[in-house]
Each structure stands twice: as C-alpha cells, then as structure tokens.
C-alpha positions in Angstrom: 24.8 -2.7 27.2 26.3 -5.9 25.8 29.0 -5.9 28.6 26.2 -6.6 31.1 25.6 -10.0 29.5 29.0 -11.1 28.3 30.8 -12.5 31.4 33.8 -13.4 29.2 31.8 -15.7 26.9 30.9 -15.0 23.3 27.3 -14.2 22.3 27.3 -16.9 19.7 28.2 -19.6 22.2 25.5 -18.4 24.6 22.9 -18.4 21.9 23.8 -21.9 20.6 20.6 -23.4 21.9 18.3 -20.9 20.0 18.3 -17.9 17.8 20.2 -14.8 18.7 17.0 -12.8 18.8 15.5 -15.2 21.4 18.7 -15.1 23.4 18.8 -11.3 23.6 15.1 -11.2 24.7 15.6 -13.8 27.4 18.7 -12.1 28.7 16.8 -8.8 28.8 13.9 -10.2 30.8 16.4 -11.9 33.1 18.1 -8.6 33.7 14.8 -6.9 34.5 13.8 -9.8 36.9 17.1 -9.5 38.8 16.7 -5.7 39.2 13.0 -6.0 40.2 12.5 -9.4 42.0 9.1 -8.5 43.3 7.6 -7.4 40.0 6.0 -9.8 37.6 7.5 -8.2 34.5 6.7 -11.0 32.1 2.9 -10.3 32.5 3.2 -6.5 32.1 1.2 -5.7 28.9 3.2 -2.5 28.5 6.6 -4.1 28.6 8.6 -2.6 25.8 11.0 -4.4 23.4 14.3 -2.5 23.9 15.9 -1.0 20.8 19.2 -2.5 21.5 17.7 -6.0 21.2 16.3 -5.1 17.8 19.5 -3.5 16.6 21.7 -6.3 17.9 19.4 -9.0 16.4 19.5 -7.2 13.0 23.3 -6.8 13.1 23.8 -10.5 13.8 21.1 -11.4 11.2 21.7 -14.8 9.6 19.3 -16.8 7.4 20.6 -19.9 9.3 18.9 -18.6 12.5 15.5 -19.4 10.9 15.4 -15.8 9.7 14.3 -14.5 6.3 16.9 -14.0 3.7 17.5 -10.4 2.7 17.2 -9.9 -1.0 14.9 -6.9 -1.6 16.5 -3.8 -3.0 15.2 -0.2 -3.0 13.7 -0.8 -6.5 11.9 -3.9 -5.3 10.5 -2.1 -2.3 9.4 0.9 -4.3 7.8 -1.5 -6.8 5.8 -3.2 -4.0 4.7 0.2 -2.6 3.7 1.8 -6.0 2.1 -1.4 -7.2 0.1 -1.7 -4.0 -1.0 1.9 -4.0 -1.6 2.8 -7.7 -4.9 1.4 -8.9 -8.3 2.4 -7.5 -7.1 5.9 -6.8 -6.5 6.6 -10.5 -9.1 4.3 -12.1 -12.0 4.9 -9.8 -11.4 7.7 -7.3 -10.4 10.4 -9.9 -13.7 10.3 -11.6 -15.7 9.9 -8.4 -14.1 12.8 -6.6 -14.2 15.1 -9.6 -17.9 14.4 -10.3 -19.1 14.4 -6.7 -16.9 16.7 -4.6 -14.1 18.7 -6.1 -15.0 19.3 -9.8 -12.0 20.7 -11.8 -10.1 21.1 -8.5 -9.8 17.4 -8.1 -6.0 17.6 -8.6 -5.8 19.9 -5.6 -7.7 17.3 -3.5 -5.2 14.7 -4.4 -2.3 17.0 -3.7 -3.6 17.8 -0.3 -4.2 14.2 0.6 -0.8 13.3 -0.9 0.9 15.9 1.4 -0.9 14.4 4.4 0.3 10.9 3.3 3.9 12.3 2.9 3.8 13.7 6.5 2.7 10.3 7.7 5.4 8.7 5.5 8.1 10.8 7.1 7.2 9.1 10.4 7.4 5.7 8.9 10.7 6.6 7.3 12.1 7.8 10.6 10.8 4.7 12.5 12.0 2.3 9.9 15.5 3.8 10.1 15.7 3.4 13.9 13.7 0.1 14.1 14.8 -1.9 11.0 12.6 -4.8 11.9 9.7 -6.6 10.0 6.2 -5.8 11.2 5.7 -2.2 10.3 3.6 -0.4 12.9 3.5 -3.5 15.2 7.3 -3.4 15.6 7.3 0.3 16.1 4.6 0.3 18.8 6.2 -2.7 20.5 9.4 -0.8 21.0 7.9 2.5 22.0 4.7 1.7 23.9 4.7 -2.0 24.8 3.2 -5.4 23.9 -0.5 -4.7 24.4 -0.5 -1.5 22.3 1.5 -3.4 19.7 -1.2 -6.1 19.5 -3.8 -3.5 19.0 -1.8 -1.8 16.3 -1.3 -5.1 14.6 -5.1 -5.7 14.7 -5.7 -2.3 13.2 -3.1 -2.9 10.5 -4.7 -6.2 9.7 -8.2 -4.6 9.5 -6.8 -1.9 7.3 -5.5 -4.3 4.7 -8.6 -6.5 5.0 -11.0 -3.7 4.2 -8.8 -2.0 1.5 -8.0 -5.3 -0.2 -11.6 -6.5 -0.2 -12.7 -3.1 -1.6 -10.1 -3.3 -4.4 -10.9 -7.0 -5.1 -14.6 -6.2 -5.3 -14.0 -3.3 -7.6 -11.8 -5.4 -9.8 -14.4 -8.1 -10.0 -17.1 -5.7 -11.1 -14.7 -4.1 -13.6 -14.0 -7.5 -15.2 -17.7 -8.2 -15.6 -18.3 -4.7 -17.0 -15.4 -5.0 -19.4 -16.6 -8.4 -20.7 -20.1 -7.0 -21.3 -19.2 -3.6 -22.8 -15.9 -4.3 -24.6 -15.9 -8.0 -25.4 -19.7 -7.9 -26.0 -20.4 -11.0 -23.9 -24.2 -11.6 -23.7 -25.5 -10.1 -20.5 -28.0 -13.0 -20.1 -25.4 -15.7 -21.1 -24.1 -18.4 -18.8 -20.7 -16.8 -18.3 -22.2 -13.5 -17.0 -24.6 -15.4 -14.8 -21.7 -17.3 -13.2 -19.6 -14.2 -12.7 -22.6 -12.1 -11.5 -24.8 -14.6 -9.5 -26.4 -11.9 -7.4 -26.9 -11.8 -3.6 -23.9 -9.5 -3.4 -21.5 -12.3 -4.4 -18.5 -11.7 -6.7 -16.7 -14.9 -7.8 -14.0 -12.9 -9.6 -13.2 -11.1 -6.3 -12.7 -14.4 -4.7 -10.5 -15.6 -7.6 -8.1 -12.6 -7.4 -7.9 -12.9 -3.6 -7.2 -16.6 -3.8 -4.6 -16.1 -6.5 -2.8 -13.4 -4.5 -2.7 -15.7 -1.5 -1.2 -18.5 -3.5 1.4 -16.2 -5.0 2.4 -14.8 -1.6 2.7 -18.4 -0.2 5.4 -19.0 -2.8 7.5 -16.4 -1.0 8.4 -12.7 -1.6 11.5 -13.7 -3.5 9.5 -15.7 -6.0 6.6 -13.2 -6.2 8.7 -10.0 -6.5 9.2 -10.6 -10.3 5.4 -10.8 -10.8 5.0 -7.7 -8.6 7.6 -5.8 -10.7 5.9 -6.7 -14.0 2.4 -5.8 -12.7 3.7 -2.5 -11.3 5.5 -1.6 -14.5 2.4 -2.4 -16.6 0.2 -0.3 -14.3 2.5 2.7 -14.3 2.8 2.6 -18.1 -1.0 2.5 -18.5 -1.4 5.5 -16.0 1.2 7.5 -18.0 -0.6 6.6 -21.2 -3.9 8.0 -19.8 -2.1 11.1 -18.4 -0.4 11.9 -21.7 -3.6 11.1 -23.7 -5.6 13.3 -21.4 -3.1 16.2 -21.8 -3.4 16.0 -25.6 -7.2 16.2 -25.3 -7.2 18.8 -22.6 -9.6 21.8 -23.1 -9.2 24.8 -20.8 -12.9 25.6 -20.7 -13.4 22.4 -18.7 -11.7 24.0 -15.8 -14.5 26.6 -15.2 -15.7 26.9 -12.6 -12.6 25.7 -10.8 -14.3 25.0 -7.5 -18.0 24.5 -8.2 -18.7 23.2 -4.6 -16.3 25.6 -2.8 -13.2 24.8 -0.9 -15.2 22.5 1.4 -15.8 20.3 -1.6 -12.0 20.2 -2.2 -11.4 19.1 1.4 -14.1 16.5 1.2 -12.5 15.2 -2.0 -9.1 15.2 -0.2 -10.6 13.1 2.6 -12.0 10.6 0.1 -8.9 10.5 -2.0 -6.7 9.5 0.9 -8.0 6.0 0.4 -6.0 5.9 -2.8 -2.8 6.3 -0.9 -3.3 3.3 1.3 -0.6 0.8 0.6 2.6 2.8 1.0 3.0 1.6 4.6 3.1 -2.0 3.4 6.7 -1.4 2.4 7.7 -1.4 6.0 6.3 -4.9 6.4 9.2 -6.2 4.2 11.9 -4.8 6.4 12.9 -8.3 7.4 13.7 -9.1 3.8 15.2 -5.8 2.8 19.0 -5.4 2.1 20.4 -2.9 4.6 17.0 -1.8 5.9 18.3 1.3 7.8 19.2 2.8 4.4 16.7 1.2 2.0 13.5 1.5 4.0 13.4 5.3 4.3 14.3 5.7 0.7 11.6 3.2 -0.4 8.8 4.8 1.7 9.5 8.4 0.6 10.1 7.5 -3.0 6.8 5.5 -3.1 4.8 8.5 -1.8 6.4 11.0 -4.1 5.8 8.8 -7.2 2.2 8.0 -6.2 1.4 11.6 -5.3 2.7 12.9 -8.7 0.8 10.2 -10.6 -2.5 10.8 -8.8 -2.3 14.6 -9.2 -1.4 14.4 -12.9 -4.1 11.8 -13.6 -6.8 13.9 -11.9 -5.6 17.0 -13.9 -5.8 15.1 -17.2 -9.2 13.7 -16.4 -10.9 17.0 -15.5 -9.3 18.6 -18.5 -10.7 16.1 -20.9 -14.4 16.3 -20.0 -16.7 18.7 -18.0 -16.8 17.6 -14.4 -20.6 17.1 -14.5 -20.3 14.5 -17.2 -17.4 12.5 -15.8 -18.3 8.9 -14.9 -18.1 8.1 -11.2 -17.1 4.5 -11.8 -15.2 4.5 -15.1 -13.7 8.0 -15.5 -11.0 7.6 -18.1 -12.7 5.2 -20.6 -15.8 7.4 -20.6 -13.7 10.6 -21.0 -11.8 9.1 -24.0 -15.2 8.1 -25.5 -16.5 11.6 -25.0 -13.6 12.9 -27.1 -14.2 10.2 -29.8 -11.0 8.2 -29.2 -12.5 4.7 -28.9 -9.2 2.8 -29.0 -7.8 4.8 -26.1 -11.1 4.1 -24.2 -10.6 0.4 -24.8 -7.0 0.5 -23.6 -8.1 2.5 -20.4 -10.9 -0.1 -19.8 -8.4 -2.9 -20.1 -6.1 -1.1 -17.8 -8.8 -0.9 -15.1 -9.0 -4.7 -15.2 -5.2 -4.9 -14.8 
C-alpha cells in the first residue's frame, strides 16, 4: 500500500534522487527488512518483484526518468509479431512437412500447432495485461517466482532467439545463393559464388543479415519500426500471392490419400511446424515502448497469433493442392510447385519472396 510509504511527503519528492522505479524497489526492500530484521532478504534468490511496484512504476512512467518513450501502437506491435513469425514457416516448413510427415494433411498440422500457440498466447496476453513491463517472460517470472527463476527464464529466452534467428539467417543465406545460381544464372564456379559459399559450413550472407539487423536495432525501435512495417507488409503480400495462386492451380486429386502416414504423421508435422510460430512472444519484449500496454499488449499478441495461424494453414493448403505431396520440394516448396504447373513467372516471384 502506498500509504505505508507516504508519511505525508509526495512520492515525487522522495524519488528526486533517482528514478521512481528504483525508489519503489528500495522502499519495498526496506519494508521487508523492517518486518524481518533477522533475514537476509536481499540475497534471497526467490525474492519476488511485487506487482504494485510494477504497476506504480508504469503509472508514473516518464521518459525523463531514463525510461523508454512509449510510441508503439497495436498496429506496430502486430507488425513486429507477424514480421518476426511469418517466413520460414511458409517458405520452408510447408514443403518439408508436407513431403516428409503429413502429406496433404499438412494444413491440419499447422492448425494443430497454431492452436497450441494460441493457448500459449493466451497466457502471454493475460500476463502482459497484469504485468505491463518490458522483458516478456523475464518480467513475468520475476513477479511470480523470484529473481533466480527470472534469470533462468531470461537465459532460455535468449537461447530461443539465438537458435531461431541463427536458423533463419542461415536459411536466408542459402536461399540467396540458390536464387543467384538458379534465377539470376550466376556462374556456380565464379568468384561471387565462391565468396558467398566458401565451404567449411560458413555463410557470409547469414553474417551480413545478422549484422544488418543489429545495426538497425541499435538505431532504436522508433527508427526501425518503419522498416519493420514495410518488410512485414511485403512478406504478407507475397504470402497472399502464393496462397491465391495456389488456389487457382489447386487440383483435388492431389489430396488423396489425405493422411498417407497416418495421424501420427500429422502430429509429427504439428511438432515440427511449431517452429514456424516462434516469434509471437517477442511482442511482449516491447511492452516498455507500447502505448497503454495493458490494452495494446493482449490485443497485439492474440491478433498476431490469429493472423499467423490463418496464413500458415492457408499456405499449406495451397501448396499441397498444387502438387502431389511426394513431389513437393523440402527446401523450396512454392517455387517448385509453380514450376510443376508451368507458371514460371510465379515461381520466380515466389523464389524472390523466399529471399525477402
């Protein structure tokens, strides 16, 4: 309760020597120390960050307190979530899962994994509403379980983004080289290809895209959100183009047999396709820069998951309808499917979209 700390003085005057958030935390620990003088509370790894501290700090949020300025709307947050999620799930996983696990039932695999992601997203939406603080799962665990579990959660979150971003970067680098050789007809033995494909498991293009992303983020979210919005819009348009094109080329005989590897294959496909949904939780990392996070964060998380699930499911449906599942490419599903149907220009657009 704030009355426990007032003593007739204003909070602002008491916090004049530091930020309001630091003041509230210091007062909280002082209160604990007074109530438990024998306990070394500051060294307790399970000491929780109280919700009222977070709520009060967010209510008195001011950019002048060395805090981030709030400028991200629901549209910006959804753009970040969709842009960070749509990509490998459509361009790579659709073909891989349809060919190897689910066959024509690949849309069902994506729907199942999408439902699982939505259930997880409901938890994120609820927590982001009650704990409108930057940090995603780190902030949530800090308030509910303590400091040590929060550090472990932060390490896992960092590892998740490290592995997923490196996988996407490597896939992008390989796609660029493949696009240059197959679509631009660059000499496979030429100097350019030797530089971009030096061997020994190295991928200079992956390093380039990672470095460019870091530089863009260092400029700040406010400056990079325009780039994010443009990239997201471009990717969504390309995915919609492939979906519509696939529906025009759809042949019902390609859906037989519907589950060539049984329902277990569908579940294996759902397990693999969940990788395509990684990214929606990064929306919660931007709570510190979101306008009215208690309202915008839940809307952004759930909207991101609904949009991504629909796009993944429709894309998988279009792909398996265009080509027999046994002939679908595991690495370049849509370009090869358009080529199979004799639509070369659409295959080139899809191949360029994989690079984007």
